[in-house]
C-alpha positions in Angstrom: -22.8 8.1 21.4 -23.7 11.6 22.6 -26.9 13.6 21.8 -27.1 16.2 19.1 -24.9 19.2 19.8 -23.5 22.2 17.9 -20.7 21.4 15.4 -17.9 23.6 16.9 -14.3 23.6 15.7 -11.9 21.3 17.3 -8.8 22.6 19.0 -5.8 22.4 16.6 -3.5 22.0 19.6 -5.6 19.0 21.0 -3.2 16.3 22.5 -3.6 12.6 21.7 -5.8 13.3 18.7 -6.6 9.8 17.2 -8.8 8.5 14.4 -12.0 6.6 15.5 -14.9 6.4 13.1 -12.6 7.2 10.2 -11.0 3.9 10.3 -14.2 2.2 9.5 -14.7 4.9 6.8 -11.3 3.9 5.3 -12.2 0.3 4.9 -15.3 1.2 2.8 -13.0 3.2 0.5 -10.5 0.3 0.3 -13.4 -1.8 -1.3 -13.6 0.9 -4.0 -9.9 1.0 -4.4 -9.9 -2.8 -4.7 -12.4 -2.7 -7.5 -10.5 -0.1 -9.3 -7.2 -2.0 -9.0 -8.8 -5.2 -10.1 -10.2 -3.5 -13.2 -6.8 -2.1 -14.0 -5.2 -5.6 -13.6 -7.5 -7.1 -16.1 -7.2 -4.2 -18.6 -3.4 -4.3 -18.5 -3.3 -8.1 -18.8 -5.6 -7.9 -21.9 -3.3 -5.2 -23.4 -5.7 -2.4 -23.1 -3.2 -0.1 -21.4 -4.5 3.3 -22.5 -8.1 2.5 -21.7 -7.1 0.8 -18.3 -5.1 3.9 -17.3 -7.8 6.3 -18.1 -10.4 4.3 -16.3 -8.2 3.8 -13.2 -7.0 7.4 -12.8 -10.5 8.9 -13.3 -12.3 6.5 -11.0 -9.5 6.8 -8.4 -9.8 10.5 -8.5 -13.4 10.2 -7.3 -12.5 7.8 -4.6 -9.5 9.9 -3.4 -11.2 13.2 -3.5 -14.2 12.1 -1.5 -11.9 10.4 1.1 -9.6 13.5 1.4 -12.5 15.9 1.9 -14.0 13.9 4.6 -10.7 13.4 6.4 -9.8 17.1 6.6 -13.4 18.0 7.5 -13.3 15.4 10.4 -10.0 16.7 11.6 -11.7 20.2 12.1 -15.3 19.4 13.1 -15.7 15.7 14.3 -18.5 16.0 16.8 -19.1 12.2 17.0 -22.8 12.7 17.7 -25.7 10.6 16.1 -26.3 13.0 13.1 -22.5 13.2 12.4 -22.4 9.4 12.4 -25.5 9.0 10.2 -24.1 11.5 7.6 -20.9 9.6 7.7 -22.8 6.4 7.1 -24.5 8.0 4.0 -21.0 8.7 2.6 -20.0 5.1 3.2 -23.1 3.9 1.3 -22.0 6.3 -1.5 -18.6 4.7 -1.6 -20.2 1.2 -2.1 -22.3 2.5 -5.0 -19.3 4.1 -6.6 -17.4 0.7 -6.2 -20.3 -1.1 -7.9 -20.1 1.2 -10.9 -16.3 0.7 -11.4 -16.5 -2.4 -13.7 -19.1 -0.7 -15.9 -16.9 2.5 -16.2 -14.0 0.4 -17.3 -15.8 -2.0 -19.7 -18.5 0.3 -21.2 -17.0 3.8 -20.3 -20.3 4.5 -18.5 -19.6 6.5 -15.3 -23.3 7.0 -14.5 -23.2 4.7 -11.4 -19.8 5.9 -10.3 -21.3 9.5 -10.5 -24.3 8.5 -8.4 -22.0 7.1 -5.7 -20.0 10.2 -5.9 -22.9 12.4 -5.8 -24.3 10.7 -2.5 -20.9 11.2 -0.9 -20.5 14.9 -1.9 -24.0 16.0 -1.1 -23.6 14.4 2.4 -20.3 16.3 2.7 -22.1 19.6 1.8 -24.6 18.8 4.5 -21.8 18.4 7.0 -20.4 21.9 6.0 -23.8 23.5 6.3 -24.0 22.1 9.8 -20.6 23.4 10.6 -21.7 26.8 9.4 -24.5 26.8 11.9 -22.3 25.7 14.9 -19.1 27.6 14.3 -19.7 31.4 13.7 -16.1 32.1 13.3 -15.7 29.6 10.4 -19.2 30.2 9.0 -18.0 31.9 5.8 -15.5 29.2 5.0 -18.1 26.5 5.7 -20.6 28.0 3.4 -18.0 28.4 0.7 -17.3 24.7 0.9 -21.0 23.8 0.7 -21.5 26.1 -2.3 -18.4 24.9 -4.1 -19.3 21.3 -3.7 -22.8 21.7 -5.0 -21.5 23.7 -8.0 -18.9 21.1 -8.8 -21.6 18.5 -8.8 -23.5 20.4 -11.6 -20.2 20.6 -13.5 -19.8 16.7 -13.4 -23.3 16.3 -14.9 -22.0 18.2 -17.8 -18.9 15.9 -18.0 -21.2 12.9 -18.2 -22.7 14.2 -21.3 -19.4 14.4 -23.0 -18.0 11.4 -24.9 -15.2 10.3 -27.2 -11.9 12.4 -27.3 -13.4 15.3 -25.5 -14.0 13.3 -22.4 -10.5 13.7 -20.9 -10.5 17.5 -21.3 -14.0 17.7 -19.7 -12.9 15.5 -16.8 -9.7 17.7 -16.3 -11.9 20.8 -16.1 -14.2 19.1 -13.6 -11.2 18.0 -11.6 -9.8 21.4 -11.5 -13.1 22.8 -10.3 -13.0 20.4 -7.5 -9.5 21.2 -6.6 -10.2 25.0 -6.6 -13.0 24.6 -4.0 -10.8 24.2 -0.9 -8.3 26.9 -2.1 -11.3 29.2 -2.5 -13.0 28.3 0.8 -9.7 28.4 2.9 -8.9 31.8 1.7 -11.8 33.2 3.8 -10.4 31.5 7.0 -8.4 28.4 7.6 -10.3 25.5 9.0 -9.0 24.1 12.3 -7.5 20.9 10.9 -5.0 19.1 13.3 -1.5 18.6 11.8 -0.8 15.3 13.7 -4.3 13.9 13.0 -4.0 14.6 9.2 -0.6 13.1 9.1 -1.9 10.0 10.9 -4.9 9.8 8.6 -2.8 9.8 5.5 -0.4 7.4 7.0 -3.2 4.9 8.0 -4.8 5.0 4.6 -1.3 4.3 3.1 -0.9 1.3 5.3 -4.3 0.0 4.5 -3.7 0.2 0.8 -0.4 -1.5 1.2 -2.3 -4.3 2.9 -4.4 -4.4 -0.2 -1.2 -5.0 -2.1 -0.2 -7.8 -0.1 -3.6 -9.3 -0.3 -3.9 -8.9 -4.1 -0.5 -10.5 -4.6 -1.3 -13.4 -2.3 -4.6 -14.2 -3.9 -3.0 -14.0 -7.3 -0.2 -16.4 -6.3 -2.7 -18.7 -4.6 -4.9 -18.9 -7.8 -2.0 -19.7 -9.9 -0.5 -22.3 -7.6 -4.0 -24.0 -7.6 -4.3 -23.9 -11.3 -0.6 -24.8 -12.4 1.5 -25.2 -9.4 4.5 -23.0 -8.4 6.6 -22.0 -11.4 10.2 -21.2 -11.2 9.7 -17.5 -11.1 6.9 -17.3 -8.6 8.9 -17.6 -5.3 11.2 -14.7 -6.4 8.1 -12.6 -7.4 6.4 -13.3 -4.0 9.5 -12.5 -2.0 10.4 -9.4 -4.1 6.8 -8.1 -3.6 7.2 -8.4 0.1 10.5 -6.6 0.2 9.0 -3.8 -2.0 6.0 -3.3 0.2 8.1 -3.2 3.4 10.6 -0.7 1.7 7.8 1.5 0.5 6.4 1.6 4.1 9.8 2.4 5.4 10.4 5.2 2.9 7.0 6.8 3.4 7.1 6.8 7.3 10.8 7.7 7.8 10.4 11.5 7.7 7.9 12.9 10.1 5.1 14.5 8.0 3.3 16.5 10.6 6.2 18.8 10.9 5.6 20.0 7.3 1.9 20.8 7.9 2.2 24.3 9.5 0.0 26.2 7.0 -2.4 25.9 4.2 0.3 27.0 1.8 2.2 23.9 2.4 -0.6 21.5 3.4 -2.8 21.9 0.5 -0.1 20.9 -2.0 1.0 18.1 0.4 -2.6 16.7 0.5 -3.1 17.0 -3.3 0.1 15.4 -4.1 -1.0 12.2 -2.2 -3.3 11.6 -5.2 -0.4 10.1 -7.1 1.1 8.3 -4.0 -2.2 6.6 -3.2 -2.8 5.9 -6.9 0.7 4.5 -7.3 0.2 2.2 -4.3 -3.1 0.9 -5.7 -1.6 0.4 -9.1 1.3 -1.5 -7.8 -0.8 -4.4 -6.8 -2.3 -4.5 -10.3 1.2 -4.7 -11.6 2.0 -7.6 -9.4 -1.0 -9.5 -10.6 -0.1 -8.8 -14.2 3.4 -10.2 -13.5 1.8 -13.4 -12.2 -0.5 -13.5 -15.2 2.8 -13.3 -17.3 4.3 -16.3 -15.6 1.3 -18.4 -16.6 1.0 -17.1 -20.2 -2.2 -15.2 -19.5 -0.9 -11.6 -19.9 -1.1 -10.1 -23.4 1.7 -7.7 -22.9 5.4 -7.7 -24.1 7.9 -8.4 -21.3 8.9 -4.7 -21.0 5.2 -3.7 -20.6 4.8 -6.3 -17.8 7.9 -4.9 -16.0 6.6 -1.2 -16.5 3.2 -2.3 -14.8 5.2 -2.6 -11.6 8.1 -0.2 -12.2 6.0 2.9 -13.1 3.8 2.9 -9.9 7.0 2.3 -7.7 8.9 5.1 -9.6 6.0 7.6 -9.2 5.8 6.7 -5.4 9.5 7.4 -5.0 9.4 10.7 -6.7 6.3 12.0 -5.0 7.5 11.0 -1.5 10.7 12.7 -2.3 8.9 15.8 -3.4 6.4 15.9 -0.5 8.2 14.3 2.4 11.9 14.1 1.9 12.9 17.3 0.1 11.1 19.7 2.4 13.2 18.3 5.3 16.3 19.3 3.7 18.2 16.1 4.4 21.0 17.0 1.9 22.0 16.4 -1.7 23.0 12.7 -1.1 19.5 11.8 0.1 17.8 13.5 -2.8 20.1 12.0 -5.3 19.6 8.6 -3.9 15.8 9.0 -4.4 16.0 10.2 -8.0 18.6 7.6 -8.9 16.5 4.9 -7.3 13.4 6.0 -9.4 15.5 5.8 -12.6 16.8 2.3 -11.7 13.4 1.1 -11.0 12.2 2.1 -14.4 15.3 0.5 -16.0 14.5 -2.7 -14.0 11.6 -3.1 -16.5 14.1 -4.1 -19.0 15.5 -7.0 -17.0 14.2 -10.6 -17.0 13.1 -10.4 -13.3 11.9 -6.8 -12.7 10.3 -7.4 -9.3 13.4 -8.9 -7.5 15.6 -6.2 -9.1 13.2 -3.4 -7.9 13.4 -5.0 -4.4 17.1 -4.8 -4.4 17.1 -1.2 -5.5 14.5 -0.2 -2.8 16.5 -2.0 -0.1 19.6 -0.1 -1.2 17.7 3.1 -1.1 16.6 2.5 2.4 20.2 1.8 3.5 21.7 4.7 1.7 19.3 7.3 2.7 19.4 6.1 6.4 23.1 6.2 6.4 23.1 9.7 4.9 20.7 10.9 7.5 22.6 9.5 10.3 25.8 11.2 9.2 23.9 14.5 9.3 22.6 13.7 12.7 18.9 13.8 11.6 
């Protein structure tokens, strides 16, 4: 660890840029994602679909937004000195506070602890931007805008906490729009020097970590059911299908090179924002698998179609968003695009079958084969 030094901008052309402290940072966020996914699983199995989805999507927004802001900031201003590390540590602490409040947010609709954790992370982030404003004269205006925008947004969330009942979603949407507007406003002054390869790597690593959470959640669920009642006839197919689905999702996400698309804020900001649905879908998939395990043992209070949709909807959302953000911009051709959209439709229809997870696994394996063959024919 080096001594305290000015927080100057990193070189956007810096070779061999790799994540360091950010990997530890990601692990803390996966704890919060795990809490949110577990709460969604229990809500779906209990038949509380609407409440579960609202709780999951709102808490996941806080998790994702704090992670995303830190990742882009670190790509531009990571000095790795003691003060930078301590402020990052404060954000990690905020993640754990947020995670601790997730069950209460789901069960009692009380987001006070979630907001406290979020506030800790965001104020630490505002402090980082103020430090960047002092160390990078060229980017001072942008950094100050970020700091101001973050603080104003936190005041907005206080107002959201005071709203209850049917107006909560509308108030939350306004708060989320305010947060989303901050980078657009700040970057209009001057683009921060984020690194395209580094950003693509950060998003890819977080995707892998969340996919690992899928495997862990499914393994624990299967283990618990095997301990309680032994392996039922549908359990091996569910486990094997889950493994194939996770591997296919990894293949689909990483096949097109993402860094080539990140050549401007005009393209990078929608790409970064769109990953909210990709990350949320990966997290919800593990909940769907756990609901399917509950259904095999008679503990899920959902109709068969609802159990299938708990897996099919996250996978379909993942396919559509990867097609929009990764595949379509590369222009691989109409066959490739049609394959993705057809696969998403077939995945949703798989919810109507007696064994949705094995059927979805077959659909995704076919998508990998078809899209790979189409790209080879085009020489891409």
